[in-house]
FIGUTI-582377 format. One record per residue (C-alpha): residue in one letter; x, y, z; residue number from 0. Coordinates in Angstrom, 1 decimal. Example, Ala and Ser with C-alpha at 12.3 -4.5 7.8 and 13.67 -1.06 7.14 Angstrom:
code X Y Z pos
a 12.3 -4.5 7.8 0;
s 13.7 -1.1 7.1 1;
This chain:
code X Y Z pos
m -17.4 -2.6 52.0 0;
q -14.1 -3.9 53.2 1;
e -11.0 -1.8 53.1 2;
p -8.5 -2.7 50.3 3;
s -5.6 -2.4 52.6 4;
d -7.0 -4.9 55.0 5;
l -7.6 -7.5 52.3 6;
l -4.2 -6.8 50.8 7;
a -2.6 -8.3 53.8 8;
s -5.2 -10.9 54.9 9;
v -5.9 -12.4 51.4 10;
f -2.9 -11.6 49.3 11;
g -0.2 -11.5 52.0 12;
f 1.3 -8.2 51.1 13;
s 2.1 -5.6 53.8 14;
e 2.0 -2.7 51.3 15;
f 1.1 -1.8 47.8 16;
r 3.7 -1.6 45.0 17;
a 4.3 1.8 43.4 18;
g 1.1 3.0 41.7 19;
q -1.1 0.2 42.9 20;
a -2.9 2.0 45.7 21;
e -4.3 4.8 43.5 22;
i -5.5 2.4 40.9 23;
v -7.2 0.1 43.4 24;
a -8.9 3.1 45.0 25;
a -10.3 4.3 41.6 26;
v -11.5 0.8 40.6 27;
t -13.0 0.1 44.0 28;
a -14.9 3.4 43.8 29;
g -16.5 2.3 40.5 30;
q -14.6 4.7 38.2 31;
n -14.0 3.7 34.6 32;
t -10.3 3.1 34.5 33;
l -7.4 2.5 32.1 34;
a -4.2 1.5 33.7 35;
i -0.9 1.0 31.9 36;
m 1.6 -0.7 34.2 37;
p 4.9 -2.4 33.5 38;
t 4.9 -6.2 33.3 39;
g 5.6 -7.5 36.8 40;
g 4.0 -4.3 38.3 41;
g 1.0 -6.2 39.8 42;
k -1.8 -5.4 37.3 43;
s -4.0 -8.4 38.2 44;
l -4.2 -7.3 41.9 45;
c -5.5 -4.0 40.8 46;
f -8.8 -5.6 39.7 47;
q -8.8 -8.7 41.9 48;
l -8.6 -6.7 45.1 49;
p -11.5 -4.3 44.2 50;
a -13.6 -7.3 43.1 51;
l -13.4 -8.6 46.7 52;
c -14.3 -5.1 48.1 53;
r -17.3 -4.6 45.9 54;
d -20.7 -6.4 45.9 55;
g -21.5 -8.8 43.1 56;
v -19.4 -10.6 40.6 57;
t -16.5 -9.1 38.6 58;
v -16.3 -10.6 35.1 59;
v -12.7 -10.7 33.8 60;
i -12.2 -10.7 30.0 61;
s -8.9 -12.4 29.3 62;
p -7.3 -13.5 26.0 63;
l -5.7 -16.8 26.9 64;
i -6.7 -20.0 28.7 65;
a -3.3 -20.3 30.3 66;
l -3.5 -16.8 31.7 67;
m -7.0 -17.5 33.1 68;
r -6.0 -20.8 34.7 69;
d -3.0 -19.3 36.3 70;
q -4.9 -16.5 37.9 71;
v -7.8 -18.6 39.0 72;
r -5.3 -21.1 40.5 73;
g -3.6 -18.3 42.4 74;
l -6.9 -16.8 43.7 75;
r -8.2 -20.2 44.9 76;
e -4.9 -20.8 46.8 77;
a -5.5 -17.4 48.5 78;
g -9.0 -18.5 49.5 79;
v -10.9 -16.5 46.8 80;
n -13.8 -18.2 45.0 81;
a -12.9 -17.6 41.4 82;
g -13.6 -19.6 38.2 83;
a -13.2 -19.6 34.4 84;
l -15.5 -20.6 31.6 85;
t -13.2 -21.7 28.8 86;
s -13.1 -24.1 25.9 87;
g -10.5 -26.1 27.8 88;
n -12.7 -26.8 30.8 89;
t -13.8 -30.3 31.7 90;
d -17.5 -30.9 32.2 91;
e -16.9 -31.2 35.9 92;
e -15.1 -27.8 36.0 93;
t -17.9 -26.1 34.1 94;
e -20.5 -27.5 36.4 95;
e -18.6 -26.4 39.4 96;
v -18.4 -22.8 38.1 97;
f -22.1 -22.7 37.3 98;
a -23.0 -24.1 40.8 99;
a -20.9 -21.4 42.5 100;
l -22.4 -18.7 40.4 101;
h -26.0 -19.7 41.0 102;
a -25.2 -20.1 44.8 103;
g -23.9 -16.5 44.8 104;
e -20.5 -17.6 46.1 105;
m -18.2 -16.6 43.2 106;
k -16.4 -13.2 43.1 107;
l -14.4 -13.3 39.9 108;
l -15.5 -15.0 36.7 109;
y -12.9 -15.3 33.9 110;
m -13.9 -15.7 30.2 111;
a -12.5 -15.2 26.7 112;
p -14.0 -12.5 24.5 113;
e -15.4 -15.1 22.2 114;
r -17.9 -16.2 24.8 115;
l -19.6 -12.8 24.5 116;
a -20.9 -13.9 21.1 117;
m -22.5 -17.0 22.5 118;
g -26.3 -16.9 23.0 119;
g -27.2 -16.6 26.7 120;
t -23.9 -15.1 27.9 121;
e -25.3 -11.6 28.5 122;
r -28.4 -13.1 30.2 123;
l -26.2 -15.2 32.5 124;
l -24.1 -12.1 33.5 125;
r -27.3 -10.3 34.4 126;
q -28.6 -13.2 36.4 127;
i -25.4 -13.6 38.5 128;
g -25.2 -9.9 39.3 129;
v -22.1 -8.7 37.5 130;
s -21.1 -5.3 39.1 131;
m -17.8 -4.7 37.2 132;
i -16.0 -5.7 34.1 133;
a -12.2 -6.0 34.0 134;
v -10.3 -6.3 30.8 135;
d -6.9 -8.0 31.2 136;
e -4.3 -7.4 28.4 137;
a -6.4 -4.6 27.0 138;
h -4.0 -3.8 24.2 139;
c -5.6 -6.8 22.5 140;
v -8.6 -4.6 21.8 141;
s -6.5 -2.7 19.4 142;
q -4.0 -5.3 18.2 143;
w -6.4 -8.2 17.7 144;
g -9.8 -6.7 17.7 145;
h -9.7 -5.8 13.9 146;
d -8.9 -9.2 12.7 147;
f -7.8 -12.2 14.7 148;
r -10.0 -11.6 17.7 149;
p -13.0 -9.5 16.5 150;
d -15.0 -10.4 19.6 151;
y -12.9 -8.0 21.6 152;
l -14.9 -5.3 19.9 153;
r -18.0 -6.5 21.8 154;
i -16.7 -5.6 25.2 155;
g -17.8 -2.0 24.9 156;
d -21.3 -3.1 24.0 157;
l -21.4 -5.3 27.0 158;
r -20.4 -2.5 29.3 159;
r -23.2 -0.3 28.0 160;
s -25.7 -3.1 28.2 161;
l -24.9 -4.0 31.8 162;
g -24.4 -0.4 32.9 163;
v -21.4 -1.3 35.0 164;
p -18.0 0.3 35.4 165;
l -15.1 -1.1 33.4 166;
a -11.4 -1.3 34.3 167;
a -8.8 -2.0 31.5 168;
f -5.2 -3.1 32.1 169;
t -2.2 -3.6 29.9 170;
a 1.6 -3.4 30.2 171;
t 2.2 -1.9 26.7 172;
a 0.2 0.6 24.8 173;
d 1.5 3.5 22.8 174;
a -0.6 6.7 22.4 175;
e -2.5 5.5 19.4 176;
t -3.3 2.2 21.1 177;
r -4.5 4.0 24.2 178;
d -6.7 6.2 22.1 179;
e -8.3 3.2 20.5 180;
i -8.8 1.4 23.8 181;
v -10.7 4.5 25.0 182;
t -12.8 4.6 21.8 183;
r -13.6 0.9 21.8 184;
l -14.2 0.3 25.5 185;
f -15.4 3.7 26.8 186;
d -17.2 5.3 23.8 187;
g -14.4 7.9 23.6 188;
r -15.2 9.3 27.0 189;
a -12.0 9.6 28.9 190;
p -11.7 7.1 31.8 191;
t -9.4 7.7 34.7 192;
v -6.0 6.9 33.2 193;
f -3.0 5.7 35.1 194;
l 0.2 5.7 33.1 195;
g 3.0 3.9 34.9 196;
g 6.6 3.7 33.8 197;
f 7.5 1.1 31.1 198;
d 11.1 0.4 32.1 199;
r 12.2 -3.1 33.2 200;
p 15.8 -2.3 34.0 201;
n 16.7 -5.8 35.2 202;
i 16.1 -7.2 31.6 203;
h 19.1 -7.3 29.3 204;
l 18.1 -6.5 25.7 205;
a 19.8 -8.0 22.6 206;
f 19.0 -8.6 18.9 207;
a 21.0 -10.5 16.3 208;
p 20.5 -11.1 12.6 209;
k 19.6 -14.7 11.8 210;
d 22.6 -16.9 10.8 211;
g 21.3 -20.5 11.3 212;
p 18.6 -19.7 13.9 213;
r 18.3 -23.2 15.3 214;
k 22.1 -23.2 16.0 215;
q 21.8 -19.7 17.5 216;
i 19.0 -20.7 19.9 217;
l 20.7 -23.9 20.9 218;
a 23.9 -22.0 21.7 219;
y 22.0 -19.4 23.7 220;
a 20.2 -22.1 25.7 221;
a 23.4 -24.0 26.3 222;
a 25.0 -20.9 27.8 223;
r 22.1 -20.8 30.3 224;
r 21.7 -24.5 31.0 225;
g 19.4 -25.2 33.9 226;
q 17.6 -21.9 33.8 227;
s 13.9 -21.5 33.0 228;
g 13.3 -20.0 29.6 229;
i 10.8 -19.4 26.8 230;
v 11.5 -19.5 23.1 231;
y 8.8 -17.7 21.0 232;
c 8.3 -19.0 17.5 233;
s 6.2 -17.8 14.6 234;
s 4.8 -21.2 13.7 235;
r 3.4 -24.3 15.5 236;
a 5.8 -26.6 13.6 237;
k 8.8 -24.6 14.7 238;
t 7.8 -24.9 18.4 239;
e 7.8 -28.7 18.0 240;
d 11.0 -28.8 16.0 241;
l 13.0 -26.6 18.5 242;
a 11.7 -28.5 21.5 243;
t 12.9 -31.7 20.0 244;
a 16.3 -30.2 19.2 245;
l 16.6 -28.8 22.8 246;
r 15.8 -32.1 24.3 247;
a 18.4 -33.8 22.1 248;
d 20.9 -31.3 23.4 249;
g 20.2 -32.3 27.0 250;
h 17.7 -29.7 28.0 251;
t 14.3 -30.3 29.7 252;
a 12.0 -28.8 27.1 253;
c 8.4 -29.0 25.8 254;
h 6.4 -27.1 23.2 255;
y 3.1 -25.2 23.4 256;
h 0.7 -23.9 20.7 257;
g -3.0 -23.3 20.2 258;
a -3.6 -26.4 18.1 259;
m -2.6 -28.8 20.8 260;
d -5.1 -31.0 22.6 261;
p -6.5 -29.1 25.6 262;
v -5.2 -31.9 27.9 263;
e -1.7 -31.6 26.5 264;
r -1.8 -27.8 26.9 265;
r -2.8 -28.1 30.5 266;
i 0.1 -30.5 31.2 267;
v 2.5 -28.0 29.7 268;
e 1.0 -25.2 31.8 269;
g 1.3 -27.3 34.9 270;
r 4.9 -28.2 34.2 271;
f 5.8 -24.6 33.4 272;
s 4.4 -23.3 36.7 273;
q 6.0 -26.1 38.8 274;
e 9.3 -27.3 37.2 275;
d 12.6 -25.5 37.6 276;
g 14.8 -25.2 34.5 277;
l 12.1 -26.0 32.0 278;
i 12.3 -24.5 28.5 279;
v 9.0 -24.0 26.7 280;
t 9.1 -23.3 22.9 281;
a 5.8 -21.6 22.1 282;
t 3.8 -19.4 19.9 283;
v 2.4 -16.2 21.4 284;
a -0.6 -18.2 22.6 285;
f 1.6 -19.0 25.6 286;
g 2.8 -17.0 28.6 287;
m 0.9 -13.7 28.4 288;
g 0.2 -12.7 32.0 289;
v 1.4 -15.9 33.5 290;
d 3.1 -15.0 36.8 291;
k 6.1 -17.3 37.0 292;
p 8.7 -15.1 38.7 293;
d 11.9 -16.9 37.9 294;
i 12.1 -17.1 34.1 295;
r 15.7 -16.1 33.5 296;
w 15.6 -15.7 29.7 297;
v 13.3 -15.2 26.8 298;
a 14.4 -15.7 23.2 299;
h 12.6 -15.0 20.0 300;
a 13.4 -17.4 17.2 301;
d 11.5 -15.1 14.8 302;
l 10.8 -11.3 14.8 303;
p 7.6 -10.3 16.7 304;
k 5.0 -8.2 15.0 305;
s 5.5 -4.9 16.9 306;
i 7.3 -3.3 19.7 307;
e 4.2 -3.8 21.9 308;
s 4.2 -7.6 21.2 309;
y 8.0 -7.7 21.8 310;
y 7.8 -5.9 25.1 311;
q 4.8 -8.1 26.3 312;
e 6.7 -11.2 25.4 313;
i 10.1 -10.4 26.9 314;
g 8.2 -9.2 30.0 315;
r 7.8 -12.8 30.9 316;
a 11.4 -12.7 32.0 317;
g 12.7 -11.6 35.4 318;
r 9.4 -10.8 37.1 319;
d 11.1 -11.4 40.4 320;
g 13.3 -8.3 39.7 321;
a 16.5 -10.4 39.4 322;
p 18.6 -10.1 36.3 323;
a 17.2 -11.7 33.2 324;
e 18.2 -11.8 29.5 325;
t 16.6 -11.7 26.1 326;
l 17.6 -12.4 22.5 327;
t 15.6 -11.6 19.4 328;
l 16.6 -13.1 16.1 329;
y 15.4 -11.4 12.9 330;
g 16.0 -11.7 9.1 331;
p 14.4 -10.6 5.8 332;
d 12.0 -13.6 5.8 333;
d 10.6 -12.5 9.1 334;
i 10.0 -9.0 7.9 335;
r 8.4 -10.3 4.7 336;
l 6.1 -12.5 6.8 337;
r 5.1 -9.7 9.1 338;
r 4.4 -7.3 6.2 339;
t 2.3 -10.1 4.6 340;
q 0.3 -10.7 7.7 341;
i -0.5 -7.0 7.9 342;
d -1.5 -6.8 4.2 343;
e -3.6 -10.0 4.3 344;
g -5.5 -8.8 7.3 345;
l -9.1 -7.4 7.1 346;
a -8.3 -4.1 8.9 347;
p -9.0 -0.9 7.0 348;
n -6.1 0.7 5.1 349;
d -5.4 3.4 7.7 350;
r -5.0 0.7 10.3 351;
k -2.7 -1.3 8.1 352;
s -0.6 1.7 7.5 353;
a -0.3 2.3 11.2 354;
d 0.7 -1.4 11.7 355;
h 3.4 -1.0 9.1 356;
g 4.6 2.0 11.1 357;
r 4.7 -0.2 14.3 358;
l 6.7 -2.8 12.4 359;
n 9.0 0.0 11.3 360;
a 9.5 0.9 14.9 361;
l 10.5 -2.7 15.8 362;
l 13.0 -2.7 12.9 363;
g 14.3 0.6 14.2 364;
l 14.9 -1.1 17.6 365;
a 16.5 -4.2 15.9 366;
e 18.9 -2.1 14.0 367;
a 19.3 0.8 16.5 368;
l 22.4 3.0 16.5 369;
g 22.7 3.3 20.2 370;
c 21.2 2.1 23.5 371;
r 18.2 -0.1 22.9 372;
r 16.4 0.9 26.1 373;
q 16.5 4.5 25.1 374;
v 14.9 3.6 21.7 375;
l 12.3 1.3 23.4 376;
l 11.2 3.7 26.1 377;
g 11.2 6.6 23.6 378;
y 8.6 4.7 21.6 379;
f 6.4 4.8 24.7 380;
g 7.0 8.4 25.3 381;
e 9.7 8.1 28.0 382;
t 13.2 9.4 28.1 383;
a 16.2 7.6 29.6 384;
e 19.9 7.6 29.9 385;
p 22.0 4.8 28.3 386;
c 21.1 1.7 30.3 387;
n 24.4 -0.2 30.2 388;
n 22.2 -3.3 30.1 389;
c 21.8 -4.0 26.4 390;
d 24.0 -5.4 23.7 391;
l 24.6 -2.0 22.0 392;
c 25.7 -0.5 25.3 393;
d 28.0 -3.5 25.7 394;
k 29.4 -3.0 22.3 395;
p 28.4 0.1 20.2 396;
p 27.7 -0.6 16.5 397;
e 29.6 0.7 13.6 398;
v 27.9 3.6 11.8 399;
f 28.5 5.7 8.7 400;
d 27.1 8.9 7.2 401;
a 24.4 7.5 4.9 402;
t 22.9 10.8 3.9 403;
t 23.9 10.4 0.2 404;
a 22.6 6.9 -0.1 405;
v 19.4 7.7 1.7 406;
r 18.8 10.7 -0.6 407;
m 19.4 8.5 -3.6 408;
g 16.7 6.1 -2.4 409;
l 14.3 8.8 -1.5 410;
s 14.8 10.5 -4.9 411;
a 14.1 7.2 -6.7 412;
i 10.9 6.9 -4.7 413;
l 9.8 10.4 -5.5 414;
r 10.7 10.4 -9.2 415;
t 8.8 7.1 -9.8 416;
g 5.7 8.6 -8.2 417;
e 5.8 6.6 -4.9 418;
y 4.3 3.8 -6.8 419;
f 6.9 1.0 -6.5 420;
g 8.4 -1.4 -4.0 421;
a 12.0 -1.7 -3.0 422;
g 12.9 -4.3 -5.7 423;
h 12.1 -1.9 -8.6 424;
l 13.6 1.1 -6.8 425;
i 16.9 -0.8 -6.3 426;
d 16.9 -1.7 -10.0 427;
v 16.6 2.0 -10.7 428;
v 19.5 3.2 -8.5 429;
l 21.7 0.3 -9.6 430;
g 21.0 1.1 -13.3 431;
n 19.4 -2.3 -14.1 432;
a 17.4 -1.7 -17.3 433;
t 14.8 -4.4 -16.7 434;
d 11.7 -4.7 -18.9 435;
k 9.7 -3.0 -16.1 436;
v 12.2 -0.2 -15.8 437;
r 12.3 0.4 -19.6 438;
q 8.5 0.2 -20.1 439;
r 8.1 3.0 -17.5 440;
g 10.9 5.1 -18.8 441;
h 12.7 4.9 -15.5 442;
d 16.0 4.3 -17.3 443;
s 16.0 8.0 -18.2 444;
l 15.6 9.3 -14.7 445;
p 18.4 11.3 -13.1 446;
t 18.6 8.6 -10.3 447;
f 19.1 5.8 -12.8 448;
g 22.4 4.1 -11.9 449;
v 23.5 6.6 -9.2 450;
g 23.9 3.8 -6.6 451;
k 26.3 1.5 -8.2 452;
d 28.7 1.8 -5.3 453;
w 26.5 -0.6 -3.3 454;
t 25.3 -4.1 -4.2 455;
r 21.7 -5.2 -4.3 456;
p 21.9 -6.9 -0.8 457;
q 23.5 -3.8 0.6 458;
w 20.7 -1.6 -0.9 459;
q 18.2 -3.9 0.6 460;
a 19.8 -3.4 4.0 461;
i 19.8 0.4 3.4 462;
f 16.1 0.4 2.5 463;
r 15.3 -1.8 5.5 464;
q 17.1 0.7 7.8 465;
m 15.2 3.6 6.1 466;
m 12.0 1.8 7.1 467;
g 13.4 1.2 10.6 468;
r 13.9 4.9 10.9 469;
d 10.3 5.4 9.6 470;
l 11.4 7.5 6.6 471;
i 9.4 5.3 4.3 472;
r 6.3 3.0 4.7 473;
p 4.6 0.5 2.5 474;
d 1.3 1.9 1.2 475;
p -1.6 -0.6 1.5 476;
e -3.6 1.2 -1.1 477;
r -0.8 0.9 -3.6 478;
h 0.0 -2.8 -2.8 479;
g 3.1 -2.1 -0.8 480;
a 4.6 0.7 -2.9 481;
l 7.0 2.7 -0.7 482;
r 5.9 6.2 0.3 483;
m 7.9 8.8 2.1 484;
t 6.9 10.1 5.6 485;
e 7.3 13.7 6.7 486;
d 10.5 12.8 8.5 487;
a 12.1 11.9 5.2 488;
r 11.6 15.3 3.5 489;
p 14.3 17.3 5.4 490;
i 16.8 14.7 4.3 491;
l 15.7 14.8 0.7 492;
r 15.9 18.6 0.7 493;
g 19.4 18.5 2.1 494;
e 18.3 20.1 5.4 495;
a 19.3 17.1 7.6 496;
g 21.7 14.2 7.5 497;
i 21.4 10.7 8.7 498;
s 23.7 7.9 9.9 499;
l 23.0 4.2 9.5 500;
r 24.7 1.0 10.7 501;
s 27.6 0.0 8.5 502;
d 27.9 -3.4 10.1 503;
v 24.3 -4.3 9.0 504;
v 25.1 -3.1 5.4 505;
k 28.4 -5.1 5.3 506;
a 26.7 -8.2 6.7 507;
a 24.1 -8.1 4.0 508;
q 26.7 -8.8 1.4 509;
t 27.5 -12.2 2.9 510;
a 24.1 -13.1 4.3 511;
r 22.5 -16.4 3.4 512;
p 19.9 -16.0 0.5 513;
a 16.3 -15.6 1.7 514;
v 13.9 -18.5 1.4 515;
k 12.3 -18.4 -2.0 516;
a 8.8 -16.9 -1.7 517;
m 5.7 -17.6 -3.7 518;
v 6.2 -14.4 -5.7 519;
s 8.8 -11.6 -5.9 520;
d 9.0 -8.9 -3.3 521;
e 7.4 -6.5 -5.8 522;
d 4.3 -8.7 -6.3 523;
a 4.0 -9.9 -2.6 524;
p 1.9 -7.0 -1.4 525;
l -0.6 -7.4 -4.2 526;
l -0.8 -11.2 -3.6 527;
s -1.5 -10.3 0.1 528;
a -4.3 -7.9 -1.0 529;
l -5.8 -10.6 -3.2 530;
k -5.7 -13.1 -0.4 531;
a -7.3 -10.6 2.0 532;
k -10.2 -10.2 -0.5 533;
r -10.5 -13.9 -1.0 534;
r -10.6 -14.4 2.8 535;
a -13.4 -11.8 3.2 536;
l -15.4 -13.5 0.4 537;
a -14.9 -16.9 1.9 538;
e -15.9 -15.9 5.3 539;
a -19.0 -14.1 4.0 540;
g -19.9 -17.2 1.9 541;
r -18.9 -19.6 4.7 542;
v -16.7 -21.6 2.3 543;
p -13.0 -22.6 2.3 544;
a -10.8 -19.9 0.7 545;
y -9.6 -22.2 -2.0 546;
v -13.2 -22.6 -3.3 547;
i -13.0 -18.9 -4.4 548;
f -9.6 -19.2 -6.0 549;
t -6.5 -21.3 -5.3 550;
d -3.2 -19.8 -4.3 551;
r -1.8 -20.7 -7.7 552;
t -4.5 -18.6 -9.4 553;
l -3.9 -15.6 -7.1 554;
v -0.2 -15.8 -7.7 555;
e -0.8 -15.7 -11.5 556;
m -3.0 -12.6 -10.9 557;
a -0.3 -10.9 -8.9 558;
e 2.4 -11.6 -11.4 559;
r 0.4 -10.8 -14.6 560;
r -1.8 -8.1 -13.2 561;
p -4.8 -8.3 -15.6 562;
a -6.4 -5.0 -16.2 563;
t -9.6 -6.1 -18.0 564;
l -12.1 -9.0 -17.7 565;
d -10.6 -10.3 -21.0 566;
q -7.2 -10.5 -19.4 567;
m -8.6 -11.9 -16.2 568;
a -10.3 -14.7 -18.2 569;
g -6.8 -15.8 -19.4 570;
i -5.7 -16.5 -15.8 571;
g -5.5 -20.2 -15.0 572;
g -8.4 -21.2 -12.7 573;
v -10.7 -18.4 -13.8 574;
g -13.6 -20.1 -15.6 575;
a -16.7 -18.5 -16.9 576;
k -18.7 -18.8 -13.7 577;
k -15.9 -17.5 -11.5 578;
l -15.3 -14.7 -13.9 579;
e -18.9 -13.7 -13.7 580;
r -19.0 -14.0 -9.9 581;
y -15.6 -12.7 -8.9 582;
g -13.8 -11.2 -11.9 583;
a -14.7 -7.6 -11.4 584;
i -14.2 -7.8 -7.6 585;
f -10.6 -9.0 -8.0 586;
l -9.9 -6.6 -10.9 587;
e -10.8 -3.8 -8.6 588;
v -8.1 -5.0 -6.1 589;
i -5.5 -5.1 -8.8 590;
t -6.3 -1.9 -10.6 591;
g -7.7 0.2 -7.8 592;
a -10.7 1.2 -9.8 593;
a -14.2 -0.2 -10.4 594;
t -14.5 -2.4 -13.5 595;
p -17.0 -1.1 -16.1 596;
q -20.1 -3.2 -16.4 597;
m -20.0 -5.8 -19.2 598;
h -23.1 -7.3 -20.9 599;
p -23.5 -10.9 -19.9 600;
t -23.3 -12.0 -23.6 601;
r -20.0 -10.2 -23.9 602;
r -18.7 -11.6 -20.6 603;
k -19.2 -15.1 -21.9 604;
m -16.7 -14.3 -24.7 605;
a -14.1 -12.9 -22.3 606;
g -10.5 -13.9 -23.1 607;
r -11.4 -15.1 -26.6 608;
d -10.6 -13.5 -30.0 609;
a -14.4 -13.3 -30.6 610;
g -14.7 -11.0 -27.6 611;
a -12.5 -8.4 -29.3 612;
l -14.4 -8.7 -32.6 613;
f -17.6 -8.3 -30.6 614;
d -16.4 -4.9 -29.3 615;
r -15.4 -3.7 -32.7 616;
l -18.7 -4.8 -34.2 617;
l -20.5 -3.0 -31.4 618;
a -18.5 0.2 -32.1 619;
a -19.2 0.0 -35.8 620;
q -22.9 -0.5 -35.1 621;
q -23.0 2.5 -32.8 622;
d -21.4 4.7 -35.6 623;
l -24.2 3.7 -38.0 624;
s -27.1 3.4 -35.6 625;
r -28.8 6.4 -37.3 626;
g -27.4 5.7 -40.8 627;
p -24.2 7.1 -42.4 628;
d -25.5 10.7 -42.2 629;
g -27.0 10.4 -38.7 630;
i -30.6 11.1 -39.8 631;
d -32.1 7.7 -40.4 632;
k -34.4 5.7 -38.1 633;
p -32.4 4.2 -35.2 634;
m -31.5 0.6 -35.7 635;
s -29.4 -2.0 -33.9 636;
c -28.5 -5.6 -33.5 637;
t -29.0 -7.6 -30.3 638;
p -25.9 -8.7 -28.4 639;
s -26.8 -12.3 -29.3 640;
t -26.7 -11.4 -33.0 641;
l -23.3 -9.7 -32.6 642;
r -22.0 -12.6 -30.7 643;
q -23.0 -15.0 -33.6 644;
i -21.3 -12.8 -36.1 645;
a -18.1 -12.6 -34.0 646;
e -18.0 -16.3 -33.5 647;
r -19.1 -17.5 -37.0 648;
r -17.3 -14.7 -39.0 649;
p -19.4 -14.7 -42.2 650;
a -17.4 -13.7 -45.2 651;
s -20.1 -12.3 -47.5 652;
l -23.2 -10.1 -47.3 653;
d -25.5 -13.1 -48.0 654;
a -23.9 -15.1 -45.2 655;
l -24.2 -12.2 -42.9 656;
e -27.8 -11.7 -43.8 657;
r -28.6 -15.3 -42.8 658;
i -27.4 -14.7 -39.2 659;
t -30.3 -14.9 -36.8 660;
g -31.5 -11.4 -36.0 661;
m -29.9 -9.7 -39.1 662;
g -32.2 -9.8 -42.0 663;
t -32.1 -7.5 -45.1 664;
q -32.6 -4.1 -43.5 665;
r -29.8 -4.6 -40.9 666;
a -27.5 -6.1 -43.5 667;
e -28.0 -3.1 -45.7 668;
r -27.3 -0.7 -42.8 669;
f -24.3 -2.5 -41.1 670;
g -23.2 -5.2 -43.6 671;
a -20.2 -3.4 -45.3 672;
a -18.9 -2.1 -42.0 673;
f -19.3 -5.5 -40.3 674;
l -17.5 -7.3 -43.1 675;
d -14.6 -4.7 -42.9 676;
v -14.3 -5.5 -39.2 677;
l -14.3 -9.2 -39.8 678;
a -11.8 -8.9 -42.7 679;
t -9.3 -7.0 -40.5 680;
g -9.9 -9.1 -37.4 681;
C-alpha cells in the first residue's frame, strides 16, 4: 500500500494536507466506516479519492449529480488517475470506455448515481470488478432526498451490507438530526468514525432581502458585480430561462441550467462554467453541488431555499479560493407557501414532515434574524461565534421592538382554538373578524377575539411568520397545517419570558405587494397538499398519471368544501360512482382524519342523492321493527335492493308498497306504516 502523503504530492500536487484532512484520509485508508462533515471548500473529495489510490480494488462513489461527477472525473484524469462515471448523460463511447477499463482492472474510482443501484445487474457488476470501498458524496442527500425525491439513496446501506466493504460518507452540512439519520441509513445505526469539522466560511458575506420585484433586484445585484462569475439559484426551470434572457439583455454573459435540458446542452453549460471567466449561470439546485470552481464571486437566490442545509450548500459554491465572496437571498410569502406545500405534498411520514417544517422555520429565522446572521447560522449547526462583521445585519443592525404582547396574543389564540387552525383563521380571531367560520365555532366569544386590532392583517402575517422563524409555532402535518406551539413558546405564553421581533419587517408588510393568488386560501392549502400527496401515492402505486385519480380542480373543491361523508363526497365535481367506490373512503380519511364506516354497495350507489338519505331512514325504521313492535316476533327484514327501490320509487300507499319486489304481504304488514311515514316526511 502506498503512503497517502506520497500520493498527495505526486498525484494531487499538494505539499501538505488542509486542516482535518490527514486524520480523515488515515481512517478511510485503514478501512474504517467513516462520516466526515467538512466545510465547503475544505477538500472533501480528496478524502476519498486519495484513499482509493492507496487501497486495492475499485472505489465506487455514489454521487447525486451528473455535473458533480463529470467535474471530479475530469479533475482526476487530468491528474493521471483512471476514473470514470456511469451516468444517463454518457455517450455510448464513454460508457464503452468505462466498461473496458473496469474489465481490464485499470479503473480506481467509478462514479454513479444512486438510481443505478436499482438497475438489474449493478450489484453483480460491482462484485465482478472488485469493489473494495464505497464513498458517498453529499451524504446529506440520504436524509434530505431519500424519503421522497431520490428514494434510491436508501439502497446504499443495503449495498454496503451486501458487498461487505467499508463506507465513507461526506457532506458539508448536516445538523445533529441529519447526522443521526445518515448513521441509521448507511451504517445500520452503528456509530462510524465521525469527523466534525467547522462550518464557518468567514470569507462569504451573507445577506437576505424581502422580494420587491425579484427580477429587478437580481439584475441590480449582477450589475454591481459585472464581469464576475456568479450563480443565480431559482425554484423553477422556467425562471432559470427567463432570468438568463434578462441578464443577457442587460449585457451579461449568462446561460441557464436545469434537469430537463438535453444532456448535450447541459454538458455545454458545464464546460462553459468550468472554463469561462465572468459567466453567470441561472440554475435550479440540479447545478453546482460539489463543482470545484474556485473563483465564483457571488451566489444569489432568486427564491428561498428549502432549508438552512440547502442554503449553506448552495452559497458554498462561492469563494472556494478563500477570497471574498458575496451572497444575496430573496424571500417572500409565496416562497414560504411553496416550501410548506412541497413538504406537505411529499411522501415522508408525518414526523419527518414536522422536522422539515422545523428546518424551514430555522431558515426563516435566519432570513429575519435580529442580529449577526453568521451567529445564527453557525448556532444552527451547534457552533458559537462572535459577530462576524461580514453580513448585512452586522453592516446595518435591524430595528426591533418588544413583541411580547403581540406574540402572547397569537399564542393565546392558538391555544384557545385547540391548536386546530392555520394563521388565516387565527388572525381573524385576534382582529375581531366575525367570519362565518369564526361564528360557527364560537370563536367570536373567546377572550382573544379582537385583542389585536392595533395591527393590520399584513402586519399580523409578518408577526406569525417571525414566530415561526423563532420556532415558537409549527404547522402540524396531521392537522393539515394547523399551527401548534413548541415548548419554546410556553414560557412566553405564561409570562415567564419576553421576546423581540423585527419592526422593519412588520412595517414593510403593510406596503408589500400582494401575494400571487394561490389555488386555495392559506387555510385550505395544507389540506390540498395532503390530498395531492395521497393522489400521488395512489398514482405511483397504480402506475397512472395523477390526474387519472382526480384532477386538481376536484381536489381543490374537496379542500374547500371538506366533505365528511360519502354522500357529501359524491357531491364533489369529478367524483363519479366508480371513483367514489374506489377512492371515496381513502380521501375522506385524509380530510377527516378518521376511517370512513363501511357502506353497503347498494347504498353507495345512492350516495349524494335524496334517495340515499331515505334509504338510511328506511333502514333505521326496519331495524326498530325487525322483531315486531314488541320485540318478540320472528326476525324479518328487507334486502338492500328492496329498500333502494322503495327509496327511489316512493310508493304512496300500502298496496303500492306491497307490490315492490321483495316486499309482499308479510313485510308490508310489519314495516308498511313505518315506511310510509318515512316517505311522507322525506
